[in-house]
N, C-alpha and C positions, 0 to 999 in steps of 0.2 A: 156349487153349494151341495148338490146331491152327492157328489163324490165324497165330500167331507163328512156328510151325515153318515154315509154308508161306511166309511172308515172308522167313525166313532162307534157305530153299531158293531162292526166286526172286532174292534178292540175290546168292546165291553163283552162280547160273546167269548172271545179267547181268555179274557181275564177271569170271567166267572167260571169257565171250565178249568182253568189253571188252579183256581182256588179249590174247586171240587177235587181235582186230582191230588192236591197236596194232602187232602185228608185220607187218601188211600194208601195202604201199605205199598212199599216198593218191593217187588220180587224179581227173581231172575228167571226169565221165560225159558232159557235154555236148560237150566236145572229142573225146572217144572216139566218140561217136555221130556227130558231124559227119565225122571222118575216115573211119570205116567207111561212112557213107553216100556219101561221095565215091568210095569203091571199089565202089559199086553193091551194098552188102551189106544194104541196108534193105529191109524188106518192110512190109506193111499188114496189120493185124489188128483185131479188135474183141472186146471182152469180151462174152460171150453167156450165160454160166452164171448161173443165179438164185444169189443170196446170201442170207444172214440178216443182219439188222441190228437194232440197238436204239439208243436214245438214250444218249449217253455221259453218265457222271456228271461234272459239273464238277470238274476237278483230276485226274480218273483218267488214268493213263498205260497205254498198251497196249503190251505187249511181243509183237512178232510172232515166232513160232517156227515153223520149218519141220521137220516130222517127219524125223529122221535127219540134220538139219543143225544144229539149235540156234537160237540167237537170230538173227534177220535184222535187226531194227532195233527201236527203242523210240520211241514217240511223245512229243511234247512234251505237257504237261498238257491235257487236254481242256478246251474252253470251252463256254459255253452253246450248245446247237444242233448240237454235233458228233455224229457217229455212230460206233459200233463196228460194223465190217462183218466178217462171218466167211464165208470161202469154204467151199463145199460140195464139198471134195476130201479124202476120207479118206486118200489116199495122201500128202498133205502135213500131215495132222493138223488139217485144217479151220482153218487159221491165221486169226488176227484182225488187224485193223489199224484205225487211226483215220482217219476222213474228215472233213475240215473242213466245217462247215455250208454254206459257200459253194460247195463242190464236190459235195456229196452229191446235191443236187437235179439237178445237170447230168449226173451219172453214173448215177443210179438212179431208177426210178419204182416206186411202190407206196405202202403195203403191199399185198401180195397174199394176206396170211393174218393171222389173229389172232395176237397175241403169245403165245409159249410161256411156260413157267414161269420162263425166264431173262429174259424180255422181248424176245426175238428174233422178228421177223416176216420173211416172205419179200419180197424186192425183186428186180426184174429190172433188169439193166443197160440203160441207154439205147441202147447199141450204137454209141457214137461210134467212128469209125475212129482208129486210133493208128499211128504209125510204130514199127517195132521192128527191132532187130538181135539176132542170137544171138552172144554173146560168144565169140570164138575162143580155142582153147587158148593161142595165142601171147601173149595178154594176161596170162595167169595170173589169180590171184585178187587182188582189190584192194578197197580202201574208198573211199567218196566221201561227200560231204555231200548228203543227200537234200533234195528241195525243202522239206520240213517242218523242215529244220535239224538233223537227227540223222544220225549216221553210219550207212552201210549198207554191207554186204559184198556184192560181186559175184564170181561164179565162172564159169569158162569153161562154156558150155552154157546159162547163164541168158539171159534176154531183157532188154534195156535197152528201155524203152518210152517213147516221147516223144510228147507232144501236138503235132499238126500246127500248132496256133495259138500255141504257147508252148514254145519250146525249153528254157526253165528248168524245165519240168515233165517232167523225165527221171528215171526210177527203175528200179530192178531188180524184175524178177518172176522168182522161182525157176523153174528149167526145168520141174519137175513142175507148179507152179501155172499157168504159162503154158499148157502143153499141156491142163490141165484146164479153164481158165476162158476161153480166147481161141479164136476161130475165125480161121483165116488166110484173108485175101482175096487178098493177093499175096505169095507165099512170099519170104522172105529168102535172099539168096544166101549160102551158108555154105561155099563152096568156095574162096575166095580166101585 
């Protein structure tokens, strides 16, 4: 009975966030990143904070929630070899997200600990440099199609992070998550 109630609550949360998202304009995050980069607003950062990760269950969908904001995005169903990653950021609610098998090994190394009761082990980011911009107030909140094919909401103050080798790999990192998990190498210009 508890699982059923939890399922209903999660469905309601996802539905209410979906309703909210449909009211936001849809924008192209890659075009926005390119435009702001041309205005010299991009910086360079690298993810450095240790995360917890566990093997995903095939078919599992991960709903990423940011404390105080609600649902950020929902993953596609997990496939064999995918991983569930949980940030170690209490201020954001230690949000979870799905990382595809092909990207996990390039982004994290480990495990650095035994699995806990939930199956999570510590992993360290590889520390690859990424380009980033901080979204200005002038853009307002918007939604876009994330690289994994689901809609994602972006808000002023959030970071758009982009792989230097693949502009299609551009996604939102909530402001608090970004400050918690990334080190700035070259600061982004936020005064334009």
